[in-house]
Backbone as a chain_set.jsonl record, in Angstrom:
{"seq": "XXXXXXXXXXXXXXXXXXXXXXXXXXXXXXXXXXXXXXXXXXXXXXXXXXXXXXXXXXXXXXXXXXXXXXXXXXXXXXXXXXXXXXXXXXXXXXXXXXXXXXXXXXXXXXXXXXXXXXXXXXXXXXXXXXXXXXX", "coords": {"N": [[13.287, -34.876, -17.415], [15.261, -31.94, -17.134], [15.947, -30.781, -13.882], [16.325, -28.01, -13.33], [15.046, -26.785, -15.479], [12.44, -27.59, -14.972], [11.937, -26.195, -12.592], [12.165, -23.488, -13.442], [10.124, -23.494, -15.349], [7.888, -23.959, -13.683], [7.982, -21.653, -12.087], [7.614, -19.597, -13.989], [5.079, -20.276, -14.872], [3.716, -19.582, -12.582], [3.865, -16.767, -12.666], [2.381, -16.369, -14.982], [-0.107, -17.285, -14.118], [-1.185, -15.153, -12.786], [-2.707, -13.767, -14.575], [-4.463, -15.783, -15.206], [-3.275, -17.636, -16.957], [-1.917, -20.577, -17.719], [0.831, -20.987, -18.641], [4.217, -21.095, -19.379], [5.636, -19.444, -21.191], [3.931, -17.267, -21.566], [3.954, -16.316, -18.941], [6.647, -15.516, -18.775], [6.611, -13.426, -20.634], [4.817, -11.674, -19.332], [6.337, -11.105, -17.044], [8.514, -9.836, -18.227], [7.194, -7.574, -19.202], [6.501, -6.386, -16.755], [9.06, -5.754, -15.841], [9.766, -3.843, -17.764], [8.026, -1.81, -17.063], [8.643, -1.303, -14.296], [11.528, -1.819, -12.552], [11.804, -2.217, -9.818], [9.258, -3.188, -9.005], [9.225, -5.549, -10.499], [11.408, -6.99, -9.466], [10.51, -7.291, -6.861], [8.245, -8.832, -7.36], [9.489, -11.152, -8.337], [10.899, -11.95, -6.026], [8.759, -12.534, -4.249], [7.539, -14.57, -5.762], [9.512, -16.638, -5.883], [9.925, -17.179, -3.141], [7.325, -17.935, -2.254], [6.836, -20.206, -3.851], [8.973, -21.858, -3.081], [8.393, -22.123, -0.356], [5.977, -23.533, -0.541], [6.909, -25.934, -1.614], [8.677, -26.797, 0.432], [6.886, -27.069, 2.539], [5.444, -29.229, 1.79], [3.398, -29.173, -0.136], [0.927, -30.038, -2.643], [2.414, -31.368, -5.46], [1.533, -31.045, -8.089], [-0.004, -28.723, -7.986], [2.013, -26.922, -7.353], [3.628, -27.151, -9.652], [1.864, -26.08, -11.504], [1.945, -23.457, -10.855], [0.342, -22.334, -8.921], [0.886, -21.541, -6.354], [2.936, -19.766, -6.599], [1.826, -17.549, -7.922], [0.406, -16.138, -5.992], [2.501, -15.177, -4.454], [3.726, -13.484, -6.329], [1.753, -11.492, -6.645], [1.641, -10.55, -4.01], [4.252, -9.534, -3.692], [4.311, -7.47, -5.665], [2.181, -5.824, -4.797], [3.023, -4.973, -2.22], [5.371, -3.603, -2.896], [4.37, -1.531, -4.392], [2.688, -0.078, -2.674], [4.207, 0.539, -0.437], [7.088, 2.361, 0.635], [10.094, 1.418, -0.793], [12.408, -0.468, 0.943], [14.713, -2.381, 2.946], [12.975, -3.435, 4.81], [10.593, -3.831, 3.442], [11.284, -5.947, 1.789], [11.49, -7.982, 3.695], [8.813, -8.043, 4.526], [7.63, -8.896, 2.15], [8.701, -11.476, 1.93], [7.61, -12.671, 4.27], [4.856, -12.278, 3.747], [4.57, -13.795, 1.398], [5.055, -16.365, 2.364], [2.944, -16.649, 4.208], [0.793, -16.436, 2.403], [1.154, -18.786, 1.007], [0.661, -20.74, 2.967], [-2.037, -20.198, 3.524], [-3.143, -20.735, 0.986], [-2.578, -23.467, 0.789], [-4.253, -24.44, 2.8], [-6.775, -23.678, 1.755], [-6.787, -25.18, -0.61], [-6.853, -27.723, 0.451], [-9.339, -27.718, 1.754], [-11.077, -27.335, -0.426], [-10.71, -29.705, -1.858], [-11.55, -31.659, -0.16], [-14.289, -33.168, -0.055], [-17.407, -33.614, 1.565], [-19.105, -35.641, 0.741], [-17.486, -37.483, -0.408], [-16.96, -37.226, -3.054], [-14.829, -36.515, -5.813], [-13.201, -33.489, -5.937], [-12.145, -30.73, -7.938], [-8.802, -29.361, -7.84], [-7.911, -26.204, -6.329], [-7.914, -23.442, -8.478], [-7.566, -21.793, -11.657], [-10.364, -21.572, -13.925], [-10.644, -24.116, -16.347], [-8.08, -24.995, -16.052], [-5.253, -27.011, -16.673], [-3.118, -29.887, -16.168], [0.454, -29.508, -16.338], [2.412, -30.588, -19.127]], "CA": [[13.502, -33.484, -17.729], [16.228, -31.276, -16.286], [15.275, -30.144, -12.739], [16.362, -26.549, -13.44], [13.999, -26.418, -16.443], [11.165, -27.789, -14.278], [11.772, -25.086, -11.637], [11.892, -22.269, -14.218], [8.788, -23.665, -15.926], [6.906, -23.769, -12.612], [7.997, -20.25, -11.681], [6.995, -18.778, -15.043], [3.638, -20.559, -14.822], [3.204, -18.783, -11.471], [3.655, -15.403, -13.151], [1.266, -16.442, -15.936], [-1.372, -17.508, -13.403], [-1.728, -13.86, -12.356], [-3.736, -13.461, -15.574], [-5.13, -17.057, -15.487], [-2.617, -18.285, -18.086], [-1.032, -21.645, -17.251], [1.788, -21.128, -19.726], [5.463, -20.451, -18.959], [6.018, -18.38, -22.127], [3.093, -16.122, -21.212], [4.494, -15.796, -17.684], [7.885, -14.806, -19.083], [6.234, -12.167, -21.276], [4.269, -10.815, -18.28], [7.448, -10.66, -16.21], [9.241, -8.874, -19.043], [6.391, -6.351, -19.183], [6.632, -5.762, -15.436], [10.401, -5.16, -15.815], [9.739, -2.627, -18.576], [7.32, -0.794, -16.285], [9.332, -0.951, -13.054], [12.473, -2.843, -12.066], [11.493, -2.44, -8.397], [8.096, -4.077, -8.928], [9.577, -6.85, -11.056], [12.252, -7.702, -8.498], [9.627, -7.654, -5.749], [7.43, -9.952, -7.84], [10.359, -12.332, -8.36], [11.148, -12.371, -4.639], [7.543, -13.19, -3.764], [7.347, -15.788, -6.543], [10.46, -17.675, -5.461], [9.679, -17.531, -1.732], [6.052, -18.663, -2.141], [6.999, -21.532, -4.467], [9.866, -22.627, -2.221], [7.647, -22.447, 0.866], [5.031, -24.607, -0.878], [7.686, -27.164, -1.755], [9.193, -27.211, 1.746], [5.762, -27.427, 3.409], [4.846, -30.462, 1.293], [2.18, -28.938, -0.92], [0.696, -30.892, -3.807], [3.388, -31.029, -6.509], [0.815, -30.603, -9.29], [-0.345, -27.318, -7.772], [3.257, -26.158, -7.454], [4.006, -27.134, -11.074], [0.936, -25.203, -12.216], [2.197, -22.081, -10.454], [-0.763, -21.823, -8.114], [1.408, -20.91, -5.14], [3.777, -18.657, -7.03], [1.099, -16.346, -8.324], [0.114, -15.374, -4.773], [3.731, -14.481, -4.115], [3.9, -12.39, -7.294], [0.818, -10.419, -6.287], [2.081, -10.003, -2.723], [5.442, -8.722, -3.933], [3.974, -6.247, -6.39], [1.329, -4.965, -3.958], [3.81, -4.336, -1.161], [6.33, -2.648, -3.459], [3.625, -0.374, -4.895], [2.068, 0.701, -1.606], [5.174, 0.899, 0.601], [8.385, 2.876, 0.17], [10.941, 0.234, -0.831], [13.663, -0.606, 1.667], [14.889, -3.779, 3.322], [11.787, -3.874, 5.549], [9.612, -4.302, 2.463], [11.737, -7.284, 1.374], [11.088, -8.897, 4.781], [7.354, -8.157, 4.449], [7.317, -9.721, 0.972], [9.011, -12.872, 2.291], [6.594, -13.135, 5.222], [3.567, -12.325, 3.051], [4.579, -14.926, 0.468], [4.924, -17.591, 3.162], [1.562, -16.691, 4.714], [-0.11, -16.73, 1.278], [1.314, -20.209, 0.696], [-0.045, -21.504, 4.005], [-3.476, -20.008, 3.295], [-3.49, -21.453, -0.242], [-2.576, -24.902, 1.098], [-5.486, -24.71, 3.539], [-7.908, -23.582, 0.831], [-6.742, -26.328, -1.523], [-7.271, -28.902, 1.232], [-10.779, -27.597, 1.98], [-11.768, -27.525, -1.709], [-10.617, -31.078, -2.337], [-12.122, -32.566, 0.833], [-15.749, -33.12, -0.158], [-18.016, -34.464, 2.586], [-19.771, -36.799, 0.136], [-16.48, -38.369, -0.972], [-16.768, -36.963, -4.477], [-13.557, -35.88, -6.143], [-13.337, -32.09, -6.306], [-10.919, -30.235, -8.572], [-7.938, -28.508, -7.026], [-8.152, -24.766, -6.499], [-7.199, -22.871, -9.612], [-8.339, -21.087, -12.673], [-11.219, -22.413, -14.759], [-9.977, -24.649, -17.531], [-6.68, -25.326, -15.756], [-4.852, -28.387, -16.949], [-1.795, -30.205, -15.655], [1.502, -29.302, -17.333], [2.874, -31.832, -19.796]], "C": [[14.456, -32.89, -16.695], [15.516, -30.555, -15.133], [15.27, -28.613, -12.803], [15.273, -26.06, -14.394], [12.628, -26.542, -15.782], [10.904, -26.633, -13.315], [11.43, -23.797, -12.379], [10.501, -22.324, -14.831], [7.707, -23.401, -14.875], [6.832, -22.306, -12.183], [7.318, -19.36, -12.724], [5.493, -19.045, -15.146], [2.99, -19.759, -13.695], [2.954, -17.342, -11.876], [2.472, -15.378, -14.113], [-0.083, -16.595, -15.256], [-1.981, -16.21, -12.884], [-2.85, -13.436, -13.309], [-4.416, -14.744, -16.065], [-4.573, -17.754, -16.732], [-1.626, -19.309, -17.554], [-0.028, -21.964, -18.356], [3.072, -20.4, -19.341], [5.913, -19.322, -19.897], [5.224, -17.108, -21.816], [3.589, -15.494, -19.915], [5.775, -15.017, -17.903], [7.592, -13.457, -19.73], [5.653, -11.184, -20.253], [5.394, -10.245, -17.413], [8.286, -9.619, -16.95], [8.507, -7.53, -19.062], [6.475, -5.623, -17.856], [7.999, -5.093, -15.316], [10.452, -3.869, -16.626], [9.082, -1.489, -17.799], [8.127, -0.347, -15.064], [10.232, -2.099, -12.607], [12.171, -3.212, -10.616], [10.324, -3.414, -8.254], [8.428, -5.471, -9.436], [10.444, -7.649, -10.091], [11.45, -8.121, -7.273], [8.74, -8.838, -6.124], [8.252, -11.235, -7.859], [10.649, -12.853, -6.962], [9.938, -13.111, -4.085], [7.296, -14.52, -4.454], [8.23, -16.92, -6.039], [10.176, -18.127, -4.035], [8.402, -18.353, -1.59], [6.177, -20.075, -2.715], [7.889, -22.427, -3.612], [9.161, -23.037, -0.926], [6.664, -23.585, 0.603], [5.755, -25.944, -0.978], [8.146, -27.684, -0.389], [8.082, -27.636, 2.703], [5.001, -28.656, 2.906], [3.542, -30.279, 0.539], [2.112, -29.899, -2.101], [1.602, -30.438, -4.952], [2.716, -30.546, -7.79], [0.442, -29.13, -9.168], [0.891, -26.432, -7.869], [3.668, -26.033, -8.912], [3.104, -26.22, -11.891], [1.08, -23.742, -11.802], [1.151, -21.491, -9.528], [-0.335, -21.29, -6.746], [2.223, -19.684, -5.509], [3.01, -17.4, -7.36], [0.694, -15.506, -7.119], [1.336, -14.579, -4.331], [4.007, -13.305, -5.04], [3.015, -11.214, -6.905], [1.193, -9.755, -4.962], [3.272, -9.069, -2.913], [5.13, -7.412, -4.628], [3.172, -5.301, -5.502], [2.152, -4.244, -2.896], [4.802, -3.321, -1.719], [5.647, -1.415, -4.027], [3.175, 0.52, -3.746], [3.017, 1.119, -0.483], [6.451, 1.431, -0.041], [9.402, 1.744, 0.292], [12.205, 0.436, -0.003], [13.756, -2.061, 2.122], [13.705, -4.309, 4.129], [10.752, -4.459, 4.59], [10.001, -5.701, 1.971], [11.344, -8.327, 2.428], [9.573, -9.109, 4.743], [6.932, -9.029, 3.273], [7.566, -11.191, 1.293], [7.941, -13.418, 3.232], [5.221, -13.262, 4.556], [3.478, -13.495, 2.092], [4.413, -16.249, 1.219], [3.5, -17.734, 3.695], [0.59, -17.026, 3.586], [-0.033, -18.198, 0.882], [0.554, -21.069, 1.699], [-1.552, -21.393, 3.813], [-3.919, -20.793, 2.061], [-3.516, -22.96, 0.001], [-3.845, -25.283, 1.855], [-6.703, -24.669, 2.64], [-7.949, -24.76, -0.14], [-7.219, -27.591, -0.816], [-8.783, -28.884, 1.458], [-11.547, -27.885, 0.692], [-11.771, -28.979, -2.153], [-11.217, -32.085, -1.359], [-13.644, -32.429, 0.82], [-16.369, -34.06, 0.869], [-18.682, -35.712, 2.002], [-18.791, -37.767, -0.519], [-16.245, -38.144, -2.45], [-15.436, -36.251, -4.688], [-13.81, -34.454, -6.601], [-12.051, -31.634, -6.972], [-10.111, -29.39, -7.607], [-8.279, -27.054, -7.288], [-7.321, -24.264, -7.666], [-8.122, -22.218, -10.58], [-9.217, -22.048, -13.441], [-10.458, -22.879, -15.991], [-8.524, -25.01, -17.31], [-6.427, -26.775, -16.104], [-3.466, -28.614, -16.372], [-0.756, -29.967, -16.73], [1.946, -30.627, -17.911], [4.19, -32.293, -19.243]], "O": [[14.455, -33.289, -15.531], [14.578, -29.796, -15.375], [14.303, -27.985, -12.371], [14.646, -25.031, -14.143], [11.753, -25.704, -16.0], [9.778, -26.142, -13.228], [10.503, -23.088, -11.988], [9.779, -21.327, -14.837], [6.729, -22.704, -15.145], [5.745, -21.781, -11.943], [6.538, -18.474, -12.376], [4.723, -18.141, -15.47], [1.852, -19.308, -13.826], [1.949, -16.751, -11.481], [1.651, -14.463, -14.062], [-1.092, -16.096, -15.754], [-3.171, -16.171, -12.572], [-3.826, -12.816, -12.888], [-4.892, -14.8, -17.199], [-5.321, -18.391, -17.474], [-0.595, -18.936, -16.993], [-0.033, -23.053, -18.929], [3.031, -19.215, -19.011], [6.508, -18.345, -19.44], [5.778, -16.009, -21.805], [3.64, -14.269, -19.802], [5.978, -13.97, -17.288], [8.243, -12.46, -19.417], [5.961, -9.993, -20.299], [5.403, -9.057, -17.091], [8.716, -8.631, -16.356], [9.132, -6.475, -18.949], [6.517, -4.393, -17.818], [8.108, -3.999, -14.762], [11.108, -2.909, -16.222], [9.528, -0.343, -17.867], [8.278, 0.851, -14.825], [9.763, -3.201, -12.322], [12.271, -4.377, -10.232], [10.396, -4.359, -7.469], [7.969, -6.465, -8.873], [10.239, -8.85, -9.917], [11.686, -9.19, -6.71], [8.511, -9.736, -5.313], [7.769, -12.289, -7.446], [10.645, -14.063, -6.735], [10.076, -14.193, -3.515], [6.891, -15.489, -3.813], [7.752, -18.028, -5.795], [10.184, -19.324, -3.75], [8.392, -19.36, -0.882], [5.676, -21.032, -2.124], [7.602, -23.611, -3.435], [9.317, -24.165, -0.459], [6.53, -24.494, 1.422], [5.269, -26.962, -0.485], [8.015, -28.872, -0.096], [8.306, -28.469, 3.581], [4.024, -29.076, 3.526], [2.675, -31.152, 0.579], [3.115, -30.492, -2.499], [1.566, -29.278, -5.363], [3.28, -29.717, -8.504], [0.558, -28.374, -10.133], [0.828, -25.325, -8.402], [4.017, -24.945, -9.369], [3.553, -25.641, -12.881], [0.397, -22.877, -12.35], [1.081, -20.272, -9.367], [-1.131, -20.651, -6.058], [2.195, -18.677, -4.802], [3.49, -16.296, -7.106], [0.643, -14.28, -7.217], [1.214, -13.437, -3.886], [4.467, -12.254, -4.596], [3.477, -10.074, -6.845], [1.073, -8.538, -4.816], [3.304, -7.964, -2.372], [5.626, -6.359, -4.227], [3.454, -4.104, -5.46], [1.994, -3.04, -2.697], [5.053, -2.292, -1.092], [6.271, -0.36, -4.135], [3.271, 1.744, -3.838], [2.665, 1.966, 0.338], [6.84, 1.0, -1.126], [9.557, 1.17, 1.369], [12.967, 1.379, -0.218], [12.941, -2.886, 1.709], [13.457, -5.514, 4.131], [10.113, -5.465, 4.896], [9.13, -6.546, 1.761], [10.916, -9.428, 2.083], [9.102, -10.234, 4.911], [5.988, -9.811, 3.382], [6.746, -12.051, 0.969], [7.422, -14.512, 3.011], [4.509, -14.241, 4.778], [2.427, -14.125, 1.979], [3.707, -17.145, 0.755], [2.919, -18.818, 3.639], [-0.336, -17.813, 3.782], [-1.032, -18.789, 0.469], [-0.121, -22.023, 1.314], [-2.267, -22.389, 3.927], [-4.962, -21.447, 2.088], [-4.384, -23.655, -0.526], [-4.444, -26.325, 1.587], [-7.578, -25.529, 2.743], [-9.023, -25.275, -0.454], [-7.904, -28.425, -1.409], [-9.434, -29.924, 1.364], [-12.552, -28.595, 0.712], [-12.737, -29.437, -2.764], [-11.376, -33.255, -1.706], [-14.212, -31.661, 1.597], [-15.904, -35.188, 1.03], [-18.81, -36.726, 2.689], [-19.206, -38.759, -1.118], [-15.403, -38.817, -3.045], [-14.985, -35.482, -3.839], [-14.556, -34.233, -7.555], [-10.972, -32.101, -6.61], [-10.652, -28.783, -6.683], [-8.855, -26.708, -8.32], [-6.155, -24.63, -7.813], [-9.325, -22.106, -10.343], [-8.865, -23.217, -13.599], [-9.714, -22.109, -16.599], [-7.805, -25.301, -18.265], [-7.262, -27.649, -15.867], [-2.726, -27.664, -16.116], [-1.028, -30.19, -17.91], [1.862, -31.664, -17.253], [4.722, -33.312, -19.683]]}, "num_chains": 1, "name": "protein.A"}
């Protein structure tokens, strides 16, 4: 599959995961809805989404979790929250980038804790109930 399609698919799954939907079409519709409501919030969500997903990739996170959008959704929420509660300027963009990176590091730690069972049993990765791997 084309790498650009894989990246877009993973990013849109990240937006969809905000509402526990592991589907790129649903994520695209959610993002479209955010744009209709507020361009500022949508651009902030996109910034957080891209930074969090890129940070996960660069930090060596589990590729399945990245493909399922489980790092991107934290970035989306971080971006929207900061753009809603703070007056938007370049400082907010820096805060979104830093917040997205921190959320990725925390998510990686939580995923590692959840999957490391003391009894050796296989535990599912952190994510929404009923989550499945993308095709």
